[in-house]
Each structure stands twice: as C-alpha cells, then as structure tokens.
N, C-alpha and C positions, 0 to 999 in steps of 0.2 A: 738453787738447782732447778733446771727446767725439766719438768716431767713430761711424759708423752702426752698427757691430757693438756697441759699448758701449751705444749708445742702445737698441738692440733688446734687448740682454741685460738692461737695466734693467727690462724688462717681464716678465721671467721670474717665474712665480708663486711666491709665498712657500711654497707647498706643496712646492717642490722642495728643501726642507731635508731633511737625511738621514732623520729619523724619519718625516715625513709622506710623503716620496717612497716610502719602503719600504712604507708602508701603502697608498698609491694603486696601486703596482705589483703588490702581492700579489693584487689583484682579477683580474689577467689571467694569473696563473699557475695551471696545472692542479693540482688537489688529488688525493691518492691516490697509490698506488704507481706507476701508469703513466699517462702523459699521452696515450696513443694507443690505439686510433685516434682521430683528431681532424680536424675541418674548421674552418678559420679564414678569415673573409672580411672585407673592408672594408665599412664602413657597416652599415646595418640591412638585412641580406640574409638573413632567416630562411628564406624559401622556398628560396633557393639552397643554404644550408648543409644544410638538411634533405634536399634532393634528392641532394646529394653524400653525405651520411651514409647514406641508403638504399642507395646503390650499394655503399658499404663494408660495410654489414650483410649484403648479399646476396653478398659475396665478391668484388666487383669491385675493380679496382686503384685506387690513388690517382689515376692518370692518368684513368681512366674517371670517377672521382668529381668531379674538378675540371672536366672538360668538361661533365658533367651539371649541375653547379652553375652554371656560367657561362651555360649555355643558358637558364636560368630568366629572368633579367632581359633577356636578348637577345630573348625572345619577349613581354615585357611591354610593352604599348603605353603604360602609365602611367609607365614608367621613361624619363625624358627624356634620359638620358645614356648609355644602352647599347642597341644593336640597334634593333629595331622600335620606333618612337616616339621615337627619339633626336632631339634638336634639330639642325637642319641647319647647314651652313656659310652664309656670307653670300650664296651663290648659290642657297640653298634646296635643296641636295643633302645627303642623309644619307650620310656616309662613315664607314666603320668600320675600327677597328684592333683586332687581337687577337693574343695570343701564348699558347703553351702549352709546357711544358717538363717532361721526365721526370727521374727520379733518376740516369740515366746521362749527363746533359748534352745529350741530344738536344732540339732545339727547333724550332719552326715558328711563323711569324707571317705575318700579312697586314696591309698598310697601304693606306689610301685605297681600300678595297673598297666598291663600291656595289651595291645590289640583292640582297644575300644576307643573310638574317636572322641565321644562326648563323655568325658570323665565326670563333668559337673552334673550331668543327668543321672549317672550311676550313683553319685554321692547323694543326690536327692532321694533316690530310691532307698538307699541305706537309711536315711533319716525317716522316711515315711513307711517303709515296709519291713524294717527289722528292729529288734530291741537294742541294737548297737549304735555306736557313733562312727567307728572306723573299721573298714575292711581293707585288707592288704593283700598284695601279690596274687597268688593263684586263687585264694579265696574270693578276692574281689572280682577277678575275672570269671570265676564260676558263677558267682551271684549275678553278674551282669548278663551272662549268656542265659541264665535261667529267667531273667527279667525281659528277655527278648532283644537285647542289644546285639548288633552284628559285629563279629570279630573280623578284623581286617588288618592289612599291613599299613603301618603308620610311617615307615621310613620312606620318604620320597627320594627320587633320584638326586635332587640337589643336596638333601641332607646327607645322603650316603657319600656323595662326592666330598662334602665338607669333612666327614668323618675319615675318609681315606686320606685326605690331605693332612689331617691332624695326626694320624698314625705315623707319619714320617718322623716326627719328633716325639710324639706322645707326651707333650708337655702340658700340664694342666695349669691354666692361669685364667681365673675369672676376669672378664673385661668390663670395665665401668661403662654403663650406658651403651652396651653392645647393640648396634643397630637401632638405638633409641627405643627399644621396647623390651619387655621382659614378661614375667607373670602378669596375667590380667587379674586385677582385683576390681570388683564392681559392686557398687552400693546403690540402693534405690529406696526412695521414700514416696509412697503414693499420696493421693489427694486427701486421704484420711489420716496421714501421719504415720502409717505403718511402715516399718523399716525392715529390710532384708539385705543379705550380702552373699557374694560368692567369689571364689577365686579358682583359677585353673592354671596349670603349668606343666611343661615337660622337664622342668628343672634346669640346673646348670648344664651347659653343653659338656659332654665328655666326662661327666662325673663318675665317681666310683660306682660300680654295680651295687644297687641297693640303697644308694643315698636318698634320703628324704629331707626336704627343706621345710620351710615354715608354712607353706601354702595350705596343706591339709590339716594343720594342727590348730585346733580351736584355741583362740586366745593369742596365737602368734601371728599367723598371716591373715586371720580374719576373726572379728568378734562383733556380735550384734546383741544389743540389749534394747528391747522395745520401749523401755521407759527412758532411755538416755539417747541412744543413737548407734552408730556403727563405724568401724574403721577397718582398713585393709592395708596390706603392705606389698612392696615389690623390692627386688634387689637381692642382696646376698642373704639367703635364708638363715644361714648359721648365725649371723648377727642378730636378725630379728628374733630368732628362737631364744637367744640368750637374754633378751630383754622383754620377751612376751609383748611385742610391740603393739599389736592391735588392742589387746586387753588393757594395756596401760593407758592408751589414749581414751578408751571408753570410760575407764575409771576416773581419769582426770576430768572428763566432761561431766561425770556424775557429781564430782566435787565442785562444779561450777565453772570450769574453764570452757571457753569457746573452742570449737573444733580446730581452728588455726593455731591457737596458742598450745593446745594439747599436742598437735602434730609436731610443733617446734620443740616442745619439751621432750617428746619421745625421741626425736632425732638427736637432741643434745645428749641424751643418755647413752647414745651409741659411741660417744667419744672414749668411753672406758673399755670398749671391746678391743681385743688385741688386733693389731694391724688395721685400725680404723682409717689410716691414711691411704689404704689400698682398695677400698670397696665403696659401693653405692647402696643406699637404701632410700626408698621414698614411701611416704605414708599419705593416704587420703582419708578423710572422715566426714561424716554428716551427723548432725544432731536432729532431735525431733522437731525442731523449729525450721529445719531445712537449711540451716547455716552449714557451710562447707569449709573444709580446710585441706591444705596440701602443703607438704614440706619435704625436703630431701637433705641428705647429708652434704652433697656437693652439687654443683650446677648440672643441668641437662635433663632433669626429671620434669615431666609434663603430666597434667591431669586433664581429662576430658569430662565435660559436663554438658548435660542436656536438660533443659528445663523450659519454662514457659516463654523465655526470650530466645530460645533456639540453642544451637550448639556453640560451645565455647571451648577452645583449647588454651589452657593456661600454662605458662612457664612458672613452675612452683618456685618459691623462694628457697634458698639453700643456706645451710649453716656455715659451710666452708666455701671459700672462694675458688677452690681448685680440687 
C-alpha cells in the first residue's frame, strides 16, 4: 500500500542521486580558505544582504548586520510579505511578526504587532531592554511607542486593492512561491566568527485575525547557537512550527552535519506533515566555519548570499520535483 509519505517521496527529483546532488549542493558552499564574513538570506533579497554586508565592512556586529538587513524589506512598499506594504489579514489589518537572536542565545520577538514598520528593531529592544523574550499585540505596540518608535499606517493602496479583490470570494489558499518571495530570514557571521540571525514577516496574506506563524518563535523560524551556527526558515509557518525547523537544523549541525545536509534532512522531515503536497518551505543555514546551506521542499526557492566574492543568488536544490 502506498502511503502519503511514499507518494510524496516518489516525486523526489532524479537530481538527488549521489553524483548530481553533490554537484547541485556545491553551488551553495563558500569557496576559498574562509567562508566569513558572510550574509545569507532567504529569497531574492540583494538589497537586504548588501545592507547587512555594509555594516560588517564598517566593523559592525553580526547582530547589527542582520537588523539592518531585515529593515530593508520592512520599509519596501513593494514587498507584500514583510513590513510596510505587507498584505493584510482577512480583516484588512497588517500585523507583523519578527524575531532576532544573538550568538549568546539571547532572543527577542514580537507577534501580532500593528502600526510599527520596523518590527525587527522592536524585537531587538525586547531582547535588550526587557526581561522577556516575546511581546504580543497591544503590549508590543505599547512597548514600541514607549521606546520611541513611530506609529503609522502600514496598509498601502496596492495592498488594500489586493484585499478588496480577495474579499469578492474570501477564499483562503496559500500560494506556493507567491511572487517568489516571502518572510525574510537573514543570517550573518562576522570576521571573528560571531553569528546572529533575524527574521521578519507580515505573515500569510488574508490569514485569520490573530494568526502567528513560525517567524517570531525561537527555534521554529530562527535559531542561533554561537558555538554551532544558525538557521532560518521561510514558507508555510504552520509546517515549520510542527517540526521546529531552525532548531532541528542547528542541532544536526551540532552533531556534525554540514549546513547543506542539515537543511536537506530538515526538509525531508516535512514529508510527514499533513498536506505536504500543497505547500512550500525553504531553509538556509550557516555554521561557524562560514559554510552555508539552502534547501526547499519543492522548486522555486532561492537564497541570497553576500561575502568576500560579492553577491550570489542561488537556486536552492529541492526535495520534490514539483
């Protein structure tokens, strides 16, 4: 009897044979004697990784770099999945989730935050100026205002138009690789080998009011361990949450796996998630040596990297062929 897992596994690309897999994975490994400093991000986020790289080149920390990188799409009205310009929930409200984490295991996040463009910076303030890890909703907004953040309307005219069109049928259906971008997850390792990570999102378009995905949950959408490395996720947050994707990748690297193999194994575990044939998830990771990895459940996921050889946009290998 063919189970759902075996059915999905039958869609694995032929390119995952030993020889061709090695060839496809070599594209995402750094070349040269040292793989850092390095910035790695989900999707086509050149401006974000360049902003983070500039911070590193000026002597800034990996933590400063990932915050600066995440702030780029947060301020971009043309990015419909992060910050200002993000598509709203089904009530027409833009709600943001973000997380940031340093090499010492310190973390801060905000969930269900409204009216504040740079959620990642609020998350950093939570980490550095409170005894907590997560602030949510009205409490997160109140804290942000107290910290001097400006409250503003995040629903752009184009996002409002998209919401108005959606209301005609009000049918919720996540779209794989929608517009080829999603949550930004960004990782950096500085010239001293110090690692940090951040992620920011407006979540799934037209989600239920109050829905929170993986991005602000430490261990799901982001995890950093200064002795090992870091990983972050993008795609359907519910699936990532069920497998604690980022944490699992870092733990596999702790046990000796390289970042690429760890990303692949984390993707493989998604096959047991209900309706795996209908969603996309992508992971990126970096270890303390500066080696990087990227892998997705199905084709279409890309990773952006900035390092000493310049900017690179990689088509990540996928487990399934469709």
